[in-house]
N, C-alpha and C positions, 0 to 999 in steps of 0.2 A: 741074815735076819730080815724079816719083812718089815719095812718102815711103817706101813700102814696096816694095822690089824683089822680083821673083819668086823670086830665089834664096833670100833670107832666109825668105820664106813657105814655100818648098818644104822647108826644113829642118824645119819644124814637123811634117811628115807622116812623117818618117823616125823609126824606133824607135831611140832612142839610150840609152846608159848614162848616166843622170842621177843625181847624188848624192841620197841620201835626204834630206839636210839641205836641199837646194834644193827638193825636192818639199814638205817640211814648211813651208817659208816661203811657198809659193804662196798658201795661204788668207789670209795676212796681206795680200798684194797685192790679193787679191780684195776683202777687207773695206774697205781704204783706197780702192780705186778706186770701190767702191759709194758711199762717202761723197763722193768728188769729183764723181761724176755727180749725186748728190742736190743738191750745191751749184752745179751748172751749170758746173763746170770742164771745159773741152774739151781743154786741152793742159797738160802738166806736164813739167818737166825732171827728170833723175835726181837732181839736187841737192835740188829741192823735195820730191820723193817721199822721199828719204833723210831729210830733216829731219822730215817727218811721222812716219816709221816708226822713227826713232832708230837708223838704220844708216848705212853709208857709201854714197855715190853709186857707188863702185867695186863694192860688193857687189851693188847693184841691177843694174848693167850686166852683171856676171858672171852673175848668176842668169838674166836675161832672154836673154842671148846663148846660153844652153844650148838655147833653143828658137827661135833665129833673130834675136833682138834686138828687133824691132818698133819701133825708133826711128830717128831721123835726126839726124846731127850738126848742131847749130845750130837744130834744131827741137824736139827732145825727143820726147815720146810723145803720141800722140793718145789721150786718156783712154778714149773709147768703144771704139776699136779694140783697145787693150790689154786692157780689161775683157773684151771678147768673146773674145779669144784666151786669156786666163787662164781664163775660164769653160770654154772648149773643152778646154784641157789638163786641167782639174779634173773634166771629165765632167759638167758641169752640164746640158748639152743632150743627154746620151747616152740619156736615157729609162730610167734604172735603176728597177727595181721591187724593193721590199724587204718582208720580213716581220720582225716582232718576236717573238722566242720568250721567253716569260715574261710573264704577265699580272698580276704583282704590282705593288707601288707604282712600281718603276722602269719597268717595261714600259708601264704605263698613263700615266705621266708623259711618257715619250718619244713616245707616240702623239699627245699634245696639242701637241707642239712644232711650230711652223711652220718650223723649221730644215730639215726634210727637203724640204718643198715648195720652199722658197727655193733649195735647192741641187739641184733637179731629181730628187729621189728620191721615188717614190710608195710609200706604205705601203699594201699591199693586204690584209694580214691580221695578226692577233695570235694567237699560240698559247699555250695555257695548259697547264702541266704538271700541273695538278690535274684533278679529275673533274667540274667544274661549268661547263664552257665552252659547252655546247650551247645554241645560239640566242641567245647574248649578243653585244653589240657594245660598243665603247669609242670615243667621239668619231666615231661613224659607221663605224668599222673593224670588220669581223666578227671574232669570237673563235672559234677552233676548238680542239678537244682536240689535244694533241700527237700522238696516234695517227694523225691525218689529215694529218700533215706531208707524207709521200711522195705521197699521192693529190692533195693540193692543188698541189704543185710539178709533178706530171705534167700537170695540167690548166691551169696558169697559168704565165706567165713570171715567174720569180723569179731575181733576180741576187744579192741580198744578204740575209744573215740578221743581224739585230741580236740578240745574245745577252744577255738580261736575266733568265735563268732561275736557279733555285737552283744554287749552285756545284757541288753534287754531280752535277748533270746535264750540266754544260757540255761535258765531253769527249765523252760519248756522243752528245749532240745535234750537236756540231760534226762528229763523224765521219759522222753521217747526212747532214749538209749537204754534206760533201765528196763523199760517194757520189752525191748527187743532182746534182752538177755545178754547184753555185752558184759564182759568181765571187768573192764576198767575204764575210768574217765580220767584223763589228764587235762585239768582245767587251768587255762592260762588267764582267765578273764577277770580275776579279782573278786568274783562272787563266791562266797564260801558255800560249797555244796556238801551236804551231809546225807548219806543214804545208809546209815548204820543198820537199819532194819532190812535192807535189801542185800542180795548176794552180789555185790559189786564193790570194787575197790576204787576209792576216789583219792587223787592227789591234787590238792589245790596249790598251784604255783603262784607266788606273789613276787614278781620280779622287782616291783617297786620297793618291797621291804628290804631286799638286798641293797638297793641303791641308797636307801635312807640309813641303813647300818653303816655303809661306807662313809656317807656324809657325816654321820655322828662321830665316827672314828677320826675323820679329818679335823673336825671341830675340836676334838679332845687333844689331838696332836698340836693344834694351833694355840691351845690355851696355855697361859703362863703357869697355871696351877697344876703342877705335876704330882701333887701329893696323892698317895693312895688312901683309899678308905675301905671299910668293910663292905660297902655296897658296890665296889668296882667289879667289873666283869673281866675275867682272865682272858689272855690271848687265845688259849685253847677253846674257851667257850665261844669267843667271837668266831673262831674258825669253824666250829661245829655248826653254829647258827647259819653262817654264810653258805656252807656247803650243803646244808639240808634243803636249800631252795631248788637244787637241781637234781 
């Protein structure tokens, strides 16, 4: 018996309206499946995966059914196959090329991260909003002055811009990236960007929000008042909020 029928796999290729909450949970599946593969696990049930991820088996089945299911009743999920499909959905094998705009502490720290390569994103350039970028490089990535942004993008395939520049330049540079036809903006600078009328995907990352959520939880743990109320936030809701930052 074929574990994965053609109809289910065909659903993967159709463009569907998928809940943003489901999409934000997919990187968690990716990470846990990575761990399972490293341990040599070849098959897993929704119940086992649910226990690992601290969610319900029903939640996992609902999420994966949005993309065709990938499993078989009585068998569970083939770990390698599911990992490959989740990777495909997340664009790991899409061959995206990115630039980082902002060559300060944050931009240079991002260049050194292996996160991009592991997720299929190649960093091709770093742009400095200052005046001393000429001829420099960072971790083997060439650094260019921001004035050369348009010419670089005209000569090279660039899909994504990571914004790590000073806050006062974010909107102006983002507008330039939109005009250049980039596919995505990953914005670290705490300025809320919204280009819903343009053909570009924007992810606004607020690292400070995650820090304050942790601080709040510490304060709650320190409080003598342990009584629950209808307005309390559950542990799973805290987890979802925390992980949606990354």
